[in-house]
C-alpha positions as protocol buffer text, in pm:
chain_id: "A"
residue {
  index: 1
  type: MET
  ca { x: 15140 y: 27278 z: 7958 }
}
residue {
  index: 2
  type: ASP
  ca { x: 14888 y: 27018 z: 7826 }
}
residue {
  index: 3
  type: ARG
  ca { x: 14859 y: 27192 z: 7484 }
}
residue {
  index: 4
  type: ILE
  ca { x: 15239 y: 27200 z: 7457 }
}
residue {
  index: 5
  type: ASN
  ca { x: 15263 y: 26824 z: 7536 }
}
residue {
  index: 6
  type: GLU
  ca { x: 14989 y: 26755 z: 7286 }
}
residue {
  index: 7
  type: ALA
  ca { x: 15174 y: 26945 z: 7022 }
}
residue {
  index: 8
  type: LEU
  ca { x: 15500 y: 26765 z: 7092 }
}
residue {
  index: 9
  type: GLU
  ca { x: 15327 y: 26422 z: 7086 }
}
residue {
  index: 10
  type: PHE
  ca { x: 15172 y: 26525 z: 6741 }
}
residue {
  index: 11
  type: GLU
  ca { x: 15503 y: 26641 z: 6605 }
}
residue {
  index: 12
  type: ALA
  ca { x: 15675 y: 26320 z: 6709 }
}
residue {
  index: 13
  type: GLY
  ca { x: 15404 y: 26120 z: 6543 }
}
residue {
  index: 14
  type: ASN
  ca { x: 15440 y: 26323 z: 6222 }
}
residue {
  index: 15
  type: ARG
  ca { x: 15817 y: 26282 z: 6230 }
}
residue {
  index: 16
  type: GLU
  ca { x: 15782 y: 25899 z: 6266 }
}
residue {
  index: 17
  type: VAL
  ca { x: 15537 y: 25882 z: 5975 }
}
residue {
  index: 18
  type: PHE
  ca { x: 15771 y: 26097 z: 5772 }
}
residue {
  index: 19
  type: LEU
  ca { x: 16072 y: 25875 z: 5840 }
}
residue {
  index: 20
  type: ASP
  ca { x: 15872 y: 25559 z: 5775 }
}
residue {
  index: 21
  type: ARG
  ca { x: 15768 y: 25692 z: 5441 }
}
residue {
  index: 22
  type: GLN
  ca { x: 16130 y: 25808 z: 5354 }
}
residue {
  index: 23
  type: ASP
  ca { x: 16253 y: 25459 z: 5442 }
}
residue {
  index: 24
  type: LEU
  ca { x: 15996 y: 25297 z: 5210 }
}
residue {
  index: 25
  type: ARG
  ca { x: 16093 y: 25552 z: 4931 }
}
residue {
  index: 26
  type: ASN
  ca { x: 16456 y: 25439 z: 4977 }
}
residue {
  index: 27
  type: ARG
  ca { x: 16379 y: 25072 z: 4974 }
}
residue {
  index: 28
  type: LEU
  ca { x: 16158 y: 25097 z: 4662 }
}
residue {
  index: 29
  type: SER
  ca { x: 16417 y: 25307 z: 4480 }
}
residue {
  index: 30
  type: SER
  ca { x: 16666 y: 25040 z: 4541 }
}
residue {
  index: 31
  type: LEU
  ca { x: 16481 y: 24792 z: 4314 }
}
residue {
  index: 32
  type: SER
  ca { x: 16595 y: 24744 z: 3951 }
}
residue {
  index: 33
  type: ALA
  ca { x: 16338 y: 24804 z: 3683 }
}
residue {
  index: 34
  type: CYS
  ca { x: 16274 y: 24428 z: 3649 }
}
residue {
  index: 35
  type: GLU
  ca { x: 16246 y: 24375 z: 4020 }
}
residue {
  index: 36
  type: SER
  ca { x: 16006 y: 24665 z: 4043 }
}
residue {
  index: 37
  type: GLU
  ca { x: 15794 y: 24516 z: 3767 }
}
residue {
  index: 38
  type: VAL
  ca { x: 15790 y: 24175 z: 3924 }
}
residue {
  index: 39
  type: PHE
  ca { x: 15715 y: 24337 z: 4261 }
}
residue {
  index: 40
  type: HIS
  ca { x: 15394 y: 24509 z: 4132 }
}
residue {
  index: 41
  type: ARG
  ca { x: 15285 y: 24203 z: 3932 }
}
residue {
  index: 42
  type: VAL
  ca { x: 15336 y: 23950 z: 4220 }
}
residue {
  index: 43
  type: ALA
  ca { x: 15165 y: 24194 z: 4468 }
}
residue {
  index: 44
  type: ALA
  ca { x: 14877 y: 24226 z: 4228 }
}
residue {
  index: 45
  type: GLY
  ca { x: 14827 y: 23846 z: 4241 }
}
residue {
  index: 46
  type: ASP
  ca { x: 14977 y: 23751 z: 3905 }
}
residue {
  index: 47
  type: LEU
  ca { x: 15136 y: 23405 z: 3886 }
}
residue {
  index: 48
  type: ALA
  ca { x: 15508 y: 23363 z: 3829 }
}
residue {
  index: 49
  type: LYS
  ca { x: 15456 y: 23172 z: 3505 }
}
residue {
  index: 50
  type: VAL
  ca { x: 15232 y: 23453 z: 3367 }
}
residue {
  index: 51
  type: ILE
  ca { x: 15471 y: 23725 z: 3470 }
}
residue {
  index: 52
  type: GLY
  ca { x: 15767 y: 23539 z: 3310 }
}
residue {
  index: 53
  type: ALA
  ca { x: 15570 y: 23488 z: 2972 }
}
residue {
  index: 54
  type: ASP
  ca { x: 15473 y: 23859 z: 2972 }
}
residue {
  index: 55
  type: LEU
  ca { x: 15827 y: 23974 z: 3059 }
}
residue {
  index: 56
  type: GLY
  ca { x: 16011 y: 23713 z: 2837 }
}
residue {
  index: 57
  type: ILE
  ca { x: 16186 y: 23557 z: 3127 }
}
residue {
  index: 58
  type: SER
  ca { x: 16162 y: 23211 z: 3302 }
}
residue {
  index: 59
  type: GLU
  ca { x: 15930 y: 23139 z: 3592 }
}
residue {
  index: 60
  type: ARG
  ca { x: 16257 y: 23065 z: 3781 }
}
residue {
  index: 61
  type: THR
  ca { x: 16393 y: 23413 z: 3703 }
}
residue {
  index: 62
  type: VAL
  ca { x: 16065 y: 23565 z: 3825 }
}
residue {
  index: 63
  type: GLU
  ca { x: 16107 y: 23373 z: 4150 }
}
residue {
  index: 64
  type: ALA
  ca { x: 16467 y: 23493 z: 4183 }
}
residue {
  index: 65
  type: HIS
  ca { x: 16363 y: 23856 z: 4124 }
}
residue {
  index: 66
  type: ARG
  ca { x: 16077 y: 23809 z: 4382 }
}
residue {
  index: 67
  type: SER
  ca { x: 16330 y: 23680 z: 4640 }
}
residue {
  index: 68
  type: GLN
  ca { x: 16567 y: 23965 z: 4568 }
}
residue {
  index: 69
  type: VAL
  ca { x: 16274 y: 24218 z: 4613 }
}
residue {
  index: 70
  type: MET
  ca { x: 16175 y: 24070 z: 4943 }
}
residue {
  index: 71
  type: SER
  ca { x: 16536 y: 24080 z: 5058 }
}
residue {
  index: 72
  type: LYS
  ca { x: 16590 y: 24442 z: 4953 }
}
residue {
  index: 73
  type: LEU
  ca { x: 16276 y: 24556 z: 5096 }
}
residue {
  index: 74
  type: GLY
  ca { x: 16313 y: 24354 z: 5425 }
}
residue {
  index: 75
  type: ILE
  ca { x: 15973 y: 24204 z: 5402 }
}
residue {
  index: 76
  type: GLN
  ca { x: 15796 y: 23873 z: 5418 }
}
residue {
  index: 77
  type: ARG
  ca { x: 15474 y: 23966 z: 5231 }
}
residue {
  index: 78
  type: LEU
  ca { x: 15463 y: 24167 z: 4911 }
}
residue {
  index: 79
  type: VAL
  ca { x: 15100 y: 24256 z: 4929 }
}
residue {
  index: 80
  type: ARG
  ca { x: 15137 y: 24455 z: 5241 }
}
residue {
  index: 81
  type: ILE
  ca { x: 15432 y: 24663 z: 5110 }
}
residue {
  index: 82
  type: LYS
  ca { x: 15252 y: 24713 z: 4785 }
}
residue {
  index: 83
  type: LEU
  ca { x: 14953 y: 24860 z: 4972 }
}
residue {
  index: 84
  type: GLU
  ca { x: 15183 y: 25077 z: 5172 }
}
residue {
  index: 85
  type: ALA
  ca { x: 15353 y: 25201 z: 4854 }
}
residue {
  index: 86
  type: GLU
  ca { x: 15021 y: 25283 z: 4700 }
}
residue {
  index: 87
  type: LEU
  ca { x: 14905 y: 25483 z: 5005 }
}
residue {
  index: 88
  type: LEU
  ca { x: 15243 y: 25662 z: 4993 }
}
residue {
  index: 89
  type: ALA
  ca { x: 15193 y: 25743 z: 4625 }
}
residue {
  index: 90
  type: ARG
  ca { x: 14845 y: 25868 z: 4688 }
}
residue {
  index: 91
  type: SER
  ca { x: 14950 y: 26092 z: 4987 }
}
residue {
  index: 92
  type: GLU
  ca { x: 15222 y: 26257 z: 4759 }
}
residue {
  index: 93
  type: GLU
  ca { x: 14968 y: 26347 z: 4484 }
}
residue {
  index: 94
  type: PRO
  ca { x: 14893 y: 26712 z: 4463 }
}
residue {
  index: 95
  type: SER
  ca { x: 14555 y: 26786 z: 4596 }
}
residue {
  index: 96
  type: VAL
  ca { x: 14305 y: 26932 z: 4365 }
}
residue {
  index: 97
  type: SER
  ca { x: 14075 y: 27186 z: 4508 }
}
residue {
  index: 98
  type: SER
  ca { x: 13735 y: 27211 z: 4361 }
}
residue {
  index: 99
  type: LYS
  ca { x: 13577 y: 27546 z: 4302 }
}
residue {
  index: 100
  type: GLY
  ca { x: 13201 y: 27560 z: 4306 }
}
């Protein structure tokens, strides 16, 4: 009985992780190309004026995109969600087995 309960708890945890990842994928895919670029740049620590200059948009537009990203992703801090997105991407990379 203990083994069955452990297996059920394990499966419930896996399901929750899967659903969290799916939710993150959905939220990230809702970003426009410009919002996505701003998201990655802000999360990397770039300043709005630098991002704006690189993208050919005003600093104010960068801040508007940043605000929209935060709203769409339902977050307060971009860096945290950026790290989660990177972990998600890494976990989806095909594993390479080494032969030796």
